[in-house]
Residue, then its C-alpha position, 0 to 999 in steps of 0.5 A: m856111330t852105330y845108329l839104331d834109334n830110327a823110331a825117333t828119327s830116321f838116319p842116315k837119310p837116302e842120298g836123294v834127300y840130301a841131293a834134292m834139298d841141296r838142289f832146291a835151296r840153291h835154285d828155287l827156294a822162294n816164298p810159295g804163293r806170295s809172288g808171281h816170279k818163277m822161283a815163287l812158283a816152283s816152291e808152289h809147285a813143290l808143295a802141291d806135288a807133295r799133297h798129290r804124292l801123299n794123297r796117292f800114297f795114303n789114299g785120300r779123297n783130295p790132295d788139298r785136305w793135307a795141311f803141312t805141319l811142323n812135326g806129327t805133335d803139331a799135326l795132333n795138336m791141330a786136330f785136337k784143338g781144332a775139332l773138340n768142343d766143350g762137353d765132347h767125350v774122347i776115347t784113346t788108349n794107354l799106348e799113346h805118345n805124350s803128343v796125343s796124351r798131353p793135349l787130351v789131358a790138358l783139355a780134360e783137366a781144363g773141364r773142356i772134355t771127358l776122356t776115357r783111356v782104353p788099356a791094351d793086352s799084355g802083348g800091346t794090342v787094343d781090342p776094337d771091342a773095348i773101344r765099342a763099350a767105351l763109346t757114349p752118346r757124347t763120344k766126339l773122337v776116337a784117337v789111337t796110335h797106329a802102332s806103339n812106339v814102345l812095343g812095336t805093336v800094330q793096332p787094328v785101326t780098320e776095325i776101330g775106324r769102322i766102328a767109329r764110322e758106324r756111330d758117325i764119331l771121328f777117328l783119328v790115327d797117329a801114324a808117327q811109327t807107321a807112315g812109311a813103314v806099314p801100308l795104311d788106307l785112309q778110305e779103308a780104315c774110315i780115317d778122318l784125321l791123320a797125323l804124321p812126321g815126316h822124319k821117321s819111316l818117310l825118311g825126310p828131314t826133322g820139322t816136317g809132318a802133315l795133317y790129312v782132314g777128312t771131309r766130314v771134319t770141321l776144324r778151327p784153324w790153329r794159327e792165322g796168318g798170311t796164306g798168300g793168295d788170299s789177302l783181303t779176307p779178315t780171318q783166315p780163309t776157310d779153303f784147304p790147305h790154306h785154312l790150316e797153313g797160316g805163315t810161310p811153310n817149310v818148303l825145303g823140308v817138304v822137298g826133302l820129304v818128297a824125296g825120302l817118299d821116292f826112296v820108300e816107294e822105290r824100294g817098297i814098303a814091304a821090303i823095308l818092313k821085312h828088312e827091319l823086322d829081320l834085324c829085330e828078330r836077330l836081336r831077339a833071338g841074340l838076347l835069348t842067349l844072354p842072361g838077365f834080358e827080357a824082351f817085350g811085345h808080340a813075337d808075331l812079326s805080322r803084328r809089328v813094325g821094326t822096333l824092339s824094347f828089352r829090359c836088363e836086370a843088371l842095369a837100369a835102361p838110362e845107364l845101360a844106354g849110356i854105356l852103349d853110347q859112350s863106350f861102343d858108339i851105339a845109339v838107342r833110346p832108353g827110358l819112358h819114350c814119351s809114353p808113360y801109360v804103357h810103361q806103368a801098365l808094363g811095370t817098367a816105370p820109372d826107368g823104362l826100357v831100351r828101345v832098338s829100332p833099325g832102319p833101311f841102312s841098318t845091318e846084321a853087323h849093326i845088331d852083332h855089334l850090339l849084342g857083342a856089346l850087351g854081353e860085354i857090359t853085362g859080363g863085366v857087371 
């Protein structure tokens, strides 16, 4: 399989991820914090080490402010439903994934909050001044994706974060497409809540994610349950990270996440991003030689991650992707990409686009195979 769907989940993982998870599962996979024996302590140490690694990587204030989650969606729900109160106003954008949009729309339709959706420009960038203009005295939270999962455009989160901080408003960033792919400094960007998955550019396994909760934020717990260290308190402990981590965490997945982070740090974010962008540019240039194809998003590489979406005049995106899969063993992502508002703005709904997202292990040969297949398919239409 020529795998070009890394924006959905990275594949393959670095060999170190497979090795670390296998080793840990065979020797140390006990329940952290629930017992005093060596295996349980090893599991607890693995979680603590992961918090320190993430805190250093993203320049957080305190490792204990990192709560491990099922995925990025889980982290976002924890943030929204833990921080927002009745009557609050929230600002978001039309670039957002449904993991941001659906919880907020549900709260708005229930009459709990009011919601303003700021549109991006034609290239897929949100103007910070448009965020500023949307602020009201009731605005509690600004929630923005760091990069569009459809267009690949990186948003000016530092400028937006500073606007929110000036008004003492909480700022949430969805880093699903950038954690491990684009440098992100929590302090510089004035980020109060950072939600991320572990299985994309951090190269960890599925079923992993994290939520960073800055010290300005008060959150209600998303779920209550056992925490291991405090069994007497009748309600969920208020200390972090246990406040948000009821139940047994996915220690094995976190071990794999740290091994993925090892690879990212060793290879270097800049080198990985350049590799992926170069492959996207190779694809963009190749599409220009094929009649009937249109690529979307900024051509400026400094404003993108390694994702390129395109449309084919001859075939709808789902049909084209199905042929690529069945006849050429090429994995891409067609459709609306769980981001309907940006497709409505682009005029690409309901069929959507074909999204190609190379990863660290993708090659020029993979892109050339895709271009050859597209030429063969459309040549026969």
